[in-house]
N, C-alpha and C positions, 0 to 999 in steps of 0.2 A: 759810123752811124748805126750800122747793124748791131754792133755790140751795145750801143746805148739803148737802141730800141728794145733789145732783149732784156736788158736790166730794168728798163722802165716797165715792161709788161710784168716782169717778176715782182716788181714793187707794187704794181696795181693789184696783182693777185694776192699778195700778202696783206695789202691794205684792206681788200675785200674780206679776207678771212678774219682780220682783226675787227672789222666793223661788225661782222656777223656775231662774233663773240661778245662784243660790247652791247649789241642789240639784245642778245639773249640774256645778258646779265641785268639789264634794266628794262625788262619787258613791260613793266607797269607804267612807264613814263611816256610812252608814245604809241600811236596806233600802228606804226610800222613794226615796232617791237612785238605788239600783240598779234599782228598777223603772222609774223615769223614764228611766234610760240605756238600759234594755232596749227600751223603747218607741221610743227614737230610733234604735237599731241596726236595728230591724225595718224602718224606713223606707229604709235604704240597703243592704240585703242583696244586691241585684242588682249594685250597683257593686263590692262587696267580692269577689264570686265572679269577676267579670271580671278584676280585678287579680290574684287568685290563679292563674287559668289562664295569664295572661301571664308570671308569674314562675316557673312550674313548670319549664320547660327550664333556665333559669339556675340554679335551685336544684339540679336533678339534676346538672348539670355541676360545680357547686361541690362536691357530695358525692363525685363521682368523683375530682376533683382531690385532695380531702382523703384519700381512700382510697389513691390512688397515692403521695401524700407519706408516708402512714403506712407503706406497704410499703418505700419507699426508706429511710426512717429505720431500719426494722427490718433492712434488708440492709446498712446501713453498717458494722455491727459485724463483717461477714464480710470486709471489705477488709483485705488484708495490707500495703498501702502506707500510709505516713503522708503523705497529700496535703497540699501546701502551696500557697499562692497563687503563681500563675505556672506551675504544672505544666500539661502538655499536657492531662491528664485531671484534673478535680477532682470531688468527690463530686456536685455538682449537675449535672454534665455526663453522668454515667453513668446509663443506664437500669437498672431492676432486673435485666434479663437479663444486662447487662454486669457488674453488680456480683457476680452469682453466679459469674462466671468468676474472680473474685479470691478466691473462698472459701478458707478455710484447710482444709488436708487434716488429717484426723484420724489421728494416728500410733498404731500399736498399742502396747499397754503392754509386751508381750514379743514376741519373734520366735524363729525356729528356733535362732539362735546362743545366745540367752539360755536357751532350754529345755535345750540340750545343754551349756551352760556352756562355750562355745567362744569364742575370740578370733579374729575374722576375719583379723587381721593375721598370725596364725601359719599360715594355710592357703594362703599364696601359692605353695607348692610343689605343691599338689594340683591337677593338671590338671582333674580332674572337677569340683571345686568352682568353680574359676575359669571353666570353660566354662558352668556353670549360671547364673552371674550376668553373663556377658559377651554382648553382642549380636553379631550377624554383622558389624557395622561397627566392632568393636573398642572399644565403649563399655560403661559400666556400665548395666545395665537400670534403668529408672525404679522408684521406690519403689512405684508402683501395681502393678508386676509382681512385684518381689522380696518385698514385704510386710515389709520390714525397718524397724526403728526408725532415725531419722536418724543416730544415732551409729554404728550398725553399717553403714548404707549408706555412710557416709564411710570406714569402716575397710575394707570390702570393695573400695571403689574404690582405696584406697591399695595394697591387696594386689595388685590387678590391675596397677597401674602398676609395682610392684616386680617382679612376675613378667615383665612385658614388658621392663623395663629390664635384668634379669639374663639375658634370652634364654631363659627357661623356657617362654615362650609367644610365639607370633607376635603382632604388634600387631593382627591381625584373626583371629578364630577362624573357620576355614574349615570349616563344617559340610558333611557329605556332600551335602546337597541344594543347597548353594551351588556346590560344585564341579561338580555335574552341570549346573546352570544355566549356569555359565560355559562349559563345553565345548560346550553347544548354541548359545551366544550368537554368537560371532564369532571370526574370525581376522583379524589385522591385517598387511597388507603395508606396512611403515613408509615414511614419507617419508625422503628423503635429508637429511643435515644442512644447515642454512642456512649459507651462506658469504658473505663479503664480500671483494672483492679488496683486498689490502694489509693485511688484519687476520687475526690468528690465530683458529682455531676450536678450542675445547677438546673433547677426547674423554676419556671416563672408562670404566674397567672395574671390575667388582666384584672382591673379593679372591680369588674362585675362578677368575676368568678365563672366566666363562660368559656374561656379558652386557655389552653396550656401552650407554652412556648418552650422549645428545647432544641438542642443542636444534634444533628445526625449526619455523619460523613461530611460532605461539603455543602449541606443544605440546612436551613432552619425551617422547622415545621410549626405551624400554629394549628392546634388541634382542638376541636370541640370537646369539652369535658362531658357533656351529656350524651353526645353521639360521636364516639371516637372515629367512626367511618367518615366523618366530615372534617376535612383539613385543607390547608393551603400551604404552599411551599415557596420558600425564597431561595434562589439559586445563584445569587450574584457573587458569593464568596469564591475566591480562587484557591484557598487553602482549607484544610480541615477545620470545621467550625467547632467552637468550644462552649459558647454560652450565648443565651438570648434573654433579654429582659424587656417586659412591657413598660412603657412610660405610664405614670399615674393617670395621664389624660386619656389613655387608651387609643390614641391615634397613631403612635409610633412604636417601633421596636428597635432597640440597639442590640447588635450582635457582634461577637468577636471571633477570631480564628487563631490558628497556630502561627500565622505570620505577623501577629501583633497589630492587625488591622481591625478597627471598629467601624461598622457601618450602621447608619441610622436610616430607617426606611419606613415607608407608610404601610400600616397594617390594616387600613380600612378600605383603601381603594385597590390599585393595581400593583402594589408593592414597589413603588418608585423609590429609588435610593435618593435620600436627601443629603447625605454627607458621607464621606469616607475619610477616616483619620488614622494615621499611624501613631500608635501609643507607645509601644515598646518594640524591641528587636526580637522578641520571642513570642511565646504563647500567651494569649489572653486567658486568664483563669476565671475572672469574675468582673462584673461591672454593676453599677447602681445609678439610679436616677434620683434627683432631688424631688421634693414635693411639688415644685412648680413645673416640672417636666422641661426644665431649661438647662440643667447642668448634669454632666455625666462624669463619674469617676470610674476609670477602668484600670485594673491591676493584672499583673502576671509575672512572667519570667523574662527579664530584660538584661542588657549588658550595662547601659548607661543609667537606666532608671527602672523602677519596678512598677510604676503606675503614673497616671497623669489625670488632671482635672480639666475638662473642656466644656464649652457650650455646645449644645446639640446641633445648632444650625450653622455655625461658622467654624467650630473647632478652636476658638480662641481660648487661651489659657485662663483658668479661673482658680488657680491654686497649684501647689506642688506636693508631691508625696515624698516625705523624708522619714528618716528614723528607722529604716529597715536595712538589713545586710544580706538577705536572701529573698528568693522569689515569694510573691504574695499570692495567697490562695483565695482570699475573700475580702469583700468590702461591703459596707452598708452606710447609707446616708439617712440621717434623721429627717423626717418629713415635715417637721414644724420648725418655725424660727424661735430662737436663733439656730441656724444650721449647724449641725455637727456631723462628723463622719468618723468611721473607724475602719482600720485595715489590719490584717493579720496574715501570717504566713509561716514559712519554714524556719524562721529565726526565733519562733516561740514567743514572739512579742506582739502585743496589741497596742496600736498607736491611735491616739485620739486627736482629732483635728477640729479647729474652729473655723467657721466660714460665714459667708463667702467674701473674698476668695479664701480657699481652704489653706490653713497654715497649721504647722505642727504645734500641738499643745502639750501633750505628755505621752510617754511610752510606758507600758506596763509589761515588765519582762520576767516577773517572778511568780506568775500564776500557773502557766502551763509548762509542762516538762517535755513536751513533744510538739510536733507540727500542729498548727491551728488550722482547722478546715472550714470553720464557719463562724461568722458574726452576724448579728441582726438587731436593729433597733425595733422596739415594740411600736405598733401603729400609733399610740398616743405619745411616743417619744420619751416616756418616763424610764424605760429600761433598755439596757444593752446586754446581750448574751453572747458568749463565746464558747465554742466546743472544739475538740481536737482529737488527735491520735492518742493522747494520754487518757482518754475516756472521761475527762472532767468537764463539768459545766460551771461556768463562772458568770455571775450577774454584776452589772455595773450601773451607776446612775446615768441615765441617758443624756443629761444636760451637762454634768460636770465631769463625767468619766471616773468618778470615785468608785472603788470596789465595794460591792454590797455583800458578797459572800459566794460560797460554793454550795451547790445542791446536788443531790443524787450521787454522791461518791460511792463507787463500787456497783452501781446499778447496771451500767452497760459493761459487757465483757469484751468488747471490741472497740476499735476506733469509731468515733462519732463523725460521720461525714456530712451531715446536714442538719439545719435547724430552721424552723419557720414559726411565726407567731400567729395566734388566733386574732380575729379582728377586734376582740374586746380587750386585748393586751393583758389578760389575766392568765393565759395559758400559752404554752408553745410546745412544739413537737420536735423530736429528734429521731434521726435514722442512723443505724449503726451496723458495723460489720458483723456483729453477733446475730444478725438476721432479725433484729427486733426494731419496732417503731414504738416510741413511748410518748405519751402526753404528760406534761408536767404542769403542776399548779404552782404559780410563782409565790403566792402568800404561804401556802402550806410547805413548799419546798420539797415536794415528793411527787412521784409518778402516780397518776390517777388511772392510767390504762396502758396495757402493753399488748402488742400484736407480735407473734412470732411467725415469720413467713417461711414457707418451704418445710422440708423434713430433714431430720438428721441423716447423715450419710456422706458418701463420697462426693455427691453433687451439691453439698451445702454451700460451696463457694459461690455458685451462681445465684444464691439467694441473699448475698450480702446486700444490705440496704445502703445505697450510695447517694441518695438524694431524697428530698421531701419538700412538699409545698402545701400550705394550708390556704386554699383559695379564698380571698375575701369576697364580700358581697353575696355569700350564700347563706341559706338558713337551714341546710340539712346536715351541718357539722361534718361535711365531707373533707377529707384530706387525702393526698395522693403521694405514695412513696414509689421509689424506683429501685428495682433490683439490678444487680450486676448483669443479669441476663438480658436486661432491657425491658422486662415486664413492668407495666404500670399498675400498681395495686391501689384500688379504690377502697379506702377505709373510712368507716363512719363511726364517730364517737358513740360509744354505748353498745356497739355490736362486736362480737368476738371474731368473726370471720370477714375476710374481704368481700365487699359487695360485688366486685367485678375485677377481673385481671385482664388487662389489654396486652396482647402479645403481637409479635411481628418479627421482622428481620432487622438486624443491626448492620449487616454488611450487604454487599452487592448480591442481588438475586441473579442466579446463574442459569436457572432452568425453570420451565413452566409446562404444565399440562393440566387437563381438565376432564371431569367426568360428569355424567348426568344420570341420576337415579330418580325415577318417579317425578320427572319434571323439575327436580331440584339440582341446580348446577353447583358444582364444587370446584374450586381452583386449588391446584397443588403447586407449591413453589419450593425450590431448593436454593440455598445461598452459599456464599463463600465460607461462612463459618461452620458449615455442615448441618445447618438446621433445615428441616422440612416442615412446612406449615400447610394447613388446609384452610381455605377461605370460603365462607358462605357468600356466593355471588350476590344474593338478594340483599343481605344486610351489611356485607363488608367486614364481618367479624372473623378474626383469625385465631387459630389455636395451633400450638406446636405439637408435632407428633411425638408421642412418648415412646421410650424404649432405647435400644442400643443404636444410636445415630452415628452417622459419619463424623469423624473428628475434624474434617476439613472440607474442602471444596466439593460441592455436588455437581458432577459433570453432566447429568441428564436424568430425566424422569420419563416413565412410560406407563401406560395403563393397559390392563388386561381384564378379561371377564372371568378369570379363575375364581371359583368359589363364590363368595359374595362380592368379589371385585378386589383386584390387587394393584398396587402402585409399586413399580420397581424403580429403584434409584441406584446410580453408580457414582462413585466418588474417587477422589485422588488418593484415597487409601487403598486403591486397587481392589475394591470389593463391590459385589452386587447385593443389595438388601431389598427386602420386600415389606410393604405396609399393607395391613388389612384395612380395606376401604371403609368397612362398617365400624370396626372397633377403633380406628384412628390410632393404631399402635404398630410398631415393628413386630414382625412375626418371624419365627424360625431363626436360623443362624446365617451370618454373612457368608457369601460364596466368594472365594478368592479368585481373582482374575490373573491372566498371564502377564498383563502389563497395564499401563495407564489407560483408562477408557477415554475414547473420543466421543462416545455418545451411546445411547441405548434406544431401542425401538421394539415394539411388540406387534406380533402378527396375531393370527387366530389363536394359537395355543403355544406359541414359542416367543422367547425373548432373545433378541440379538444385541450383543455388546460389541461395538466396533473398537478395535485397537489398531496400533500402528501397522502390524503385519497380518493380523488375523481378525476374524469375526467369530466370537464364541456364541454357541447356541445353547439355550437353557429351556427346560420345561419343568414347571412346578418348583422352581428354585434350584434344580439340579442340572449340571452340565451334561448335555447329550452329544455334543459334537463341536467341531470348529471348521472354519473355512479359511484357507490361506489365500490372500489376495496377491495379485501380480504387481500391485502398486502400493504406495503408502496410503492407507485409508485415513480420511479426515472426518467423516460423518456417515451416519447410517439412518435409513428410514424404512418403514415396513407398513404394509396394508394387506390384510388377509393373508394370502399365500404368496405375496410378492414382496421383494426387498430391493432396495437401491443402496449402493455403496459409493460414496463420493471419494475421490482420490486427490492426492497432492499434485498429480499431473494434469488435473482439470477434466478427467474423464469420469463417467458414471457407469457402473455396471448394474444391470438389471438381472435379478436372480429369482428363481422359484424356491420357496421354502418347504422343506420337509422336516420331520421330527428331529433329524440328526445331521442334515446337510443342506447346503445351498447349491443350486444348479444354475450356472450362468446361462442367460438367455440372449442378452444383447449388450453391446457396449455403445455408449453415447459419448462422442467427443464434444463435450459441452462448452468448454472454455479453455483459454490458455493460462488461466489462473487457478489456484487450488480451490476446490469446492468446499464451501463452509456451511451450507444448509440445504436440506432436501425436504420435500413434502409432497405426498400423493394427494390427488383430488379425491373427494368422497367416493366416487365410483371407480377409482384407480385407473382411469383412462388417461390422465395427464400427470406429469411430474414437474413440479416447480423446483428450480435449481438456483441457488445463490452462490456467488463466488467471493473471493477475497477482495476484489476491487469494487464491489458494490453493484454488480450486474445481477439481474434476475431474468432467467430464461424459462420457457415452458416447452416441453417436448411431449409428444404422444408416446405412451408406454408401448403400444402394440408394435409400432414399426420404427420408433426412435426418431421420427421426423420432427423438425423444429416447427413450433407453433408461433412463437414470438420471441424476439431478442431485443425488443425496443425499451425494456424497462431498465433504464440506466441512470436514474436520477440520484441514487445513493452515491456517496463519495467515500465509503469505508466498508469494511467487511460486513456481509450479511450474516446476522446471528440467528435469525429465526424466520420461518415462513409458515403460513397457515391459510387453508382454503375455507371459504364459507360453506354452509350446508348445501347450497345450490351448485357449488362448483363453478360459479361465474366470476368470482373475485378472489384475489390473493392479497393478503396483508403481509408486509415485510418489515422487519426491524433491523436496525444497523447500529454499528458503533459510531456513526455520525450523528447520533441522538435523534434521528428522524424516523417517522413511520409513514409508509406509503401504502395506499390501497389501489390495486391495479385491476383493471377490467379486462377479462379475456376476450369479450366480444369487441371491445373498443380499446385496443392496446395503446392508443395515443391519449387516452383519458385516464386521469388518476386523481386521487385525493391525497393531500399531504398534511401531516402533523409535524411541524417543526419543533425541535428542542423538547421532544416528548419526555425524555429522561436525561438528567445531567450525566454526562460522561458515557452515554451509550444505552441502547435498548438491547436487552438480552433475551426477551421472550415476548411473543404475541399470540393472540388467539381470538376467536369469535365467541360471543355470548349473546343471550337474549334473541335467539333465532336469527342472528346475523345483523341485527340492528345496532350492536355495540361491539367495540373492540376492547380487549383487555390486554394490558401490557405490563411488563416489569423490567427493571433495569439496574444500572450500577448505583443509583441513589437509594436502593433498598425499598423503594415504594412500588405499590401496585396502583395502576390508574385505569379507569374505565372511560372510554371515549364513545360518544354517541355519533354514529355515522349517518349522514343524510345525503341524499342525491345519488345513490347508487343506481346505475342503469346498465 
């Protein structure tokens, strides 16, 4: 029995264990099982709480991600683009903030035109309505401003274009406040036209004979004929410009460059570019407008073609240029219907086209024996003339292209570079490398007047006449020729001498200084081609200094009170030269320098020339001593008996000047960058320092203490610094094309002139008692800026 009892208890224990396991496996099926499971959870509660604490940050991050994804999905419906695979931006790349930028604008159900039951297309004649919806830049105002429905927004834009095209409105609406701002902004003393020996240079005049258009460096200048000191500048070309032509309407100018690009832009308003078209793969040599100001033919040196015919507003093709095998130099379009065009170039062939669209009609290849440089239809369309390097002049019928004959054989002794017609179509003028300009009578077939420019001698090359224009719309018989030197010669029929010669710089102006004698201010400028000019600040008239000039880059100019006044210049021919201020000519002989000059400065009676390792000292044009620096010098400045030498290591050394030596007085650790410009204040108490990174600093000369280092708005090398007469403001020019005016009393305040000179400002100064700033730069132009609000 005992054995049975023991086995029975063992079985009971095993059964209980099996029951517990069964209960735990089916705990959801009975209350007993739930109570058993609850007792088990109670034993592991501490472990569960630890796991939950560890998982809490991950769970919160997961919830935040889900929330962000929900916002992104909600914002996707605001996207206006249909994104596809491979797009730069795809929906999963955009943040919610970026998606909001693509949100759809809500258009109004009705607008002012709907309420008044008006059609915007019918209002193009209303100046007041057009002005209401036109921006100052000649564009339609955005819908956010106009409040118009899209359909009416498009209609009012079409009405604006119609009004501009019909001449009812200028392409830029000039509000009174804009005019006032322009008058305060600047006056431009234009650069001279760019010229190349052995190539023609195109000149153009508007239909009223009031303005002259030409290319210079990377700019186009529109210059007043009656007042050459009044000009405007177009700077949108990225390459060297070659030609500019006024449209017959007078509202637009088409200009070309060496990259084969033709730009059409507004010449009445703010110079807004209306179109940019690629014509050829090389240089644009010439272009022409038709009489309706609708079509343009541009020609030049290309690889696949030598020219193209386009519409001015869209660039659509309206013809093809065929029949030539070499680059084209010139083109002309007959201004009357039926339209005709003529092109000519280095293949010695004149090709005649019928249009529009313009198609090849016939080619004339047996008249010229050398390059053809100019063709032109007469204003009445009855004649066509061609001239070239063979010194010949041929006349053709303007409608049929038939040859009429040759005139003036043997009259010109050099290549004929330009031809232009008088407004009565009875005479035309030619310009030649033999330094002559001749007027020809078509019926008589002979020259009626000849001008010979310049004088015989070694410098005769600069007097080659490479361009000419006879401005229409004038009654004074004025014509303008262009010398290879860039001088514009004003010639009047019936008078033997030029009425006026307009001079200037053709290349980058590299240095600037100024003098004042008897309240008359004169500006002196030196340029990359070695030319030094003096400008009358009151009138803006420039004249070139006569004499033995630098053959190349002028590195600096400085003024002294020696005699009647001297201007000293240094150039990369490693010489120092002097100019007599009163006589406006070079005096004495050039002084040879030890090395390439970094700059020049003048004290009371001495002239200092900074070089890489030394500073040479001159008196009356003779060297009296030199000072060896402990660092590589980059620039030099002087005032009275004090001098400052800037170094490549960013330091500035203050020295005392004697007749033959410099005595160091103090060293200023101004910058960690090379010093590029220095200027003493009028009382020599402060020194302004500019460096290679565009920073301007001011130090006290007496103890070398820092006054301010907050003037850091420039982004490129400081090229020039100048103090006003009161010593309260500094003007700085930089290669970043900007000009800043800084206040010494309020270092945090400044005035800014952005894009003052294309490709950099090289010289700045104060005129008119400190109320105006004068500047010069890489565009070879001089500009005067009126400064307001100085305090």
